[in-house]
N, C-alpha and C positions, 0 to 999 in steps of 0.2 A: 732621595732628597726632595722630590716633588711632594711626596706624601707628608713628610715632616714639615715642610713649609706650609702646607695646607692646614695641618693641625695647629701650627702656631698662629696662623691668621684666624682660625676659628676661635681660638682662645682670646684674641685681641678684641673681637667685636661680639657684643651680645645681641642676640636676636630678640626683638620685642615680642612680648606675648600679651594676650588679652587686649588686643588693640580695639576691640569693639566696646570695651568698658569705658564709661565716661569718667572724667576726673572729678573727684569730690573736692569742693572748696570749703564749705562750712558744714562740719559734721557729716551727715549722710546726704547732703544736698549737692547735686551736680550743678554745673554752670547753667545749663538749660533750665533746670527746675528753679534755680535761684532767680533768674531773669524773669521767668513766667510768673513766679510768686510776687516779685517786686512790682511787675506791671499790674497784677491783680490788686495789690494793696494800694497802689497809686490810683487806680480806677475807683476803688472803694472810697478813698479819701476825697476824690473829686465829687463823688456822689454824695458824701456827707456834707460838703459845702453847698451843693446845689439843691438837694431835695429836703423835704421835711422828714421828721423821724419815721413815720409809717412807711413812706415810699423808700426811704433810705434803707430800712431793714430788709424790705423785699429785694431791692437792687443788690444789697450787700450779700444776701444769701444766694441769689442767682450768680453773682460774680464769683463768690467763693466756690460754688459748685463747678462752674465752667472752668475757671482758672486752676482749681484743684485737680480737675480731671485732665486738663492739658498738661499739667506739671507732673502728676504722680501716677496716673493710670497707664498701664501697659496692656496691650492686647496682642497675644501671640509673641510676647517678648519684645514688641516694638512700641515706641511711644504713641500716645493716643492721637496726636496730630497727624501721624502717618495714616492711621485708620480713617480719620476724617477726610483727608485728601483722597485716599483711595475710594471711599464711599461716594464722594462728590463726583469723581471721575467716572465711576461705574454708573452713577445715576444719570449722568449726562449722556453717555454713550454705552448702553448695555451691549454686551457681546453675545447675548443669547438671541438667536434668530428662531422665530416660531413660524412653523408652516401654517398658513391659513387654509385649513382644510374645508372651509365652508363654501369655497367657490364651487359652483356647480357648472354643468354644461350650459345652462341658461346664461350664466355670467360670461362664459367663454364665447357664446354666440353673440352676446352684446358687444364684447370686445372686438370680435371679428367684424361686425358691422361698422364699428367705429374706426377700425384701422383700415378697412377696405382692402385695397389691392395688395398691400404689403404682405399680408398673411397668405394671400393667394399665390404670390410669387414664390414665397419660401416653400409652400406646399408643392408647387409645380417643379421645383428644382430637382434634378436627378441626383440621388444620393449614390455616391460611388461606394460600392461594397467590395469586400475582399474577393468576391467571385468575379467581379468585372475586370480585374487585372489579369493579364496573361501570365502563365507560369514562369516564363523566362524573366519577366519584369519583377516578379516576386523574388526570384533567386538573386537578381541583381541588387534589389533593395536590401535584402538580407545580407548580402556580401558587403555593401556599403556600411551597414550598421555594425557588422561583425569586425570589420577592419578599422572602425572608428574614423571613417572618412578618408583613409589612405587611398582606397580604391574609389575613384570618382564616378565610375560608370561610363556608359557610352561605348565608343568603338575600341577602347583600350582592352588589352588582354587582361583577364583577371589574374591578380597575383596569387601565387601559391600560398595557401594558408597553412602555417605550421602550428599544430596544436600542442600545448604544453601538457605533458602527462605526468 
């Protein structure tokens, strides 16, 4: 009964397909293309009223190119304005970090003189290496990690570890 009712429900509701395709309103124009084209033609009409003929032709050609690209050009299957937004964001904050390999020891010496005692203190700190820890402490730390924190360490007896095979 459960399978049959599921099949009936599936027949009642249609699953939408091609949800990324835009709706066409006038011929092959989508809503977005129509609005961008309308804005471009309004801008050209305003330019016709304001400028003389020579300047109007220049402005009209530029507007036609810009608004035409915004409305109809696609890059990698996405509208051109997404490309422009991504380009502006990438130009503001580039994600590529470049190592400045031109720094020399002389530059580091100058930095050391500028920063003074701060570098001396960090150089004088004792770095704890793996060799400095006693063997029982290493065993205890590895037991804490292996038991995912169940074993807390210290005076407690170590719980027996059961390995899954």
